[in-house]
C-alpha positions as CSV (number, residue, x, y, z in Angstrom):
1,M,-29.0,14.7,24.8
2,H,-28.8,18.3,23.6
3,D,-29.5,17.5,20.0
4,E,-32.9,15.9,20.6
5,P,-35.8,18.0,19.1
6,D,-38.2,19.7,21.5
7,D,-42.0,20.0,21.0
8,S,-41.4,22.6,18.2
9,G,-39.2,20.2,16.3
10,A,-36.1,22.3,16.8
11,P,-33.1,21.0,18.7
12,P,-32.8,22.7,22.1
13,D,-29.3,23.8,21.4
14,L,-30.5,25.8,18.4
15,S,-31.8,28.7,20.4
16,H,-28.6,28.7,22.5
17,A,-26.4,28.6,19.4
18,G,-28.5,31.4,17.9
19,A,-28.0,33.6,21.0
20,V,-24.3,33.0,20.9
21,V,-24.1,33.9,17.3
22,D,-26.1,37.1,17.9
23,K,-23.6,38.0,20.7
24,A,-20.7,37.3,18.4
25,I,-22.2,39.5,15.7
26,E,-22.8,42.3,18.2
27,F,-19.2,42.0,19.4
28,M,-17.8,42.1,15.9
29,S,-20.0,45.1,15.0
30,G,-18.6,46.8,18.1
31,Q,-15.1,46.2,16.8
32,N,-16.0,48.0,13.6
33,I,-15.8,44.9,11.5
34,G,-17.9,45.4,8.3
35,T,-21.2,43.7,7.9
36,L,-20.1,41.8,4.7
37,A,-16.9,40.6,6.5
38,I,-19.0,39.4,9.5
39,A,-21.5,37.6,7.2
40,S,-18.8,36.1,5.1
41,A,-16.9,34.8,8.1
42,L,-20.1,33.3,9.6
43,L,-21.1,31.7,6.3
44,G,-17.6,30.3,5.8
45,G,-17.5,28.8,9.3
46,A,-21.0,27.3,8.8
47,M,-20.0,25.7,5.5
48,G,-16.9,24.3,7.2
49,M,-18.9,22.8,9.9
50,L,-21.4,21.3,7.5
51,S,-18.6,19.8,5.5
52,H,-17.7,17.7,8.5
53,Q,-21.2,16.3,8.9
54,M,-22.8,16.2,5.5
55,S,-22.0,15.0,2.0
56,D,-21.4,17.5,-0.7
57,E,-24.7,16.7,-2.3
58,A,-26.5,17.3,1.0
59,I,-24.7,20.7,1.4
60,I,-25.8,21.6,-2.2
61,R,-29.4,20.8,-1.2
62,V,-29.1,23.1,1.8
63,L,-27.7,25.8,-0.4
64,E,-30.4,25.3,-3.0
65,N,-33.0,25.7,-0.3
66,A,-31.3,28.9,0.8
67,I,-31.3,30.2,-2.8
68,A,-35.0,29.3,-3.1
69,S,-35.8,31.3,0.1
70,V,-34.0,34.3,-1.3
71,R,-35.8,34.1,-4.6
72,N,-39.1,33.8,-2.8
73,G,-38.5,36.8,-0.7
74,E,-38.5,34.9,2.5
75,L,-35.2,36.3,3.7
76,R,-36.3,39.9,3.2
77,A,-39.7,39.1,4.9
78,T,-37.9,38.1,8.1
79,R,-35.3,40.9,8.0
80,S,-37.2,43.4,10.2
81,G,-35.7,43.5,13.6
82,D,-32.6,41.6,12.6
83,H,-29.1,42.8,12.3
């Protein structure tokens, strides 16, 4: 199945999904859609997908982990070379 982790522990579809998202971002940028609008739409879509698979408490834990990453500077540390 496509959701089984590979040797790195990541599902094989994760790389493919990431590439598709990168192309979508590239396309929207080419359509002169603002960065904030793109990011907000992607985040909203992700939250909607999570809400179909996870409890509210599990989603809150994901968001708390994301907040911790921002506070720790992890997001800025990985920003070089990104969009």
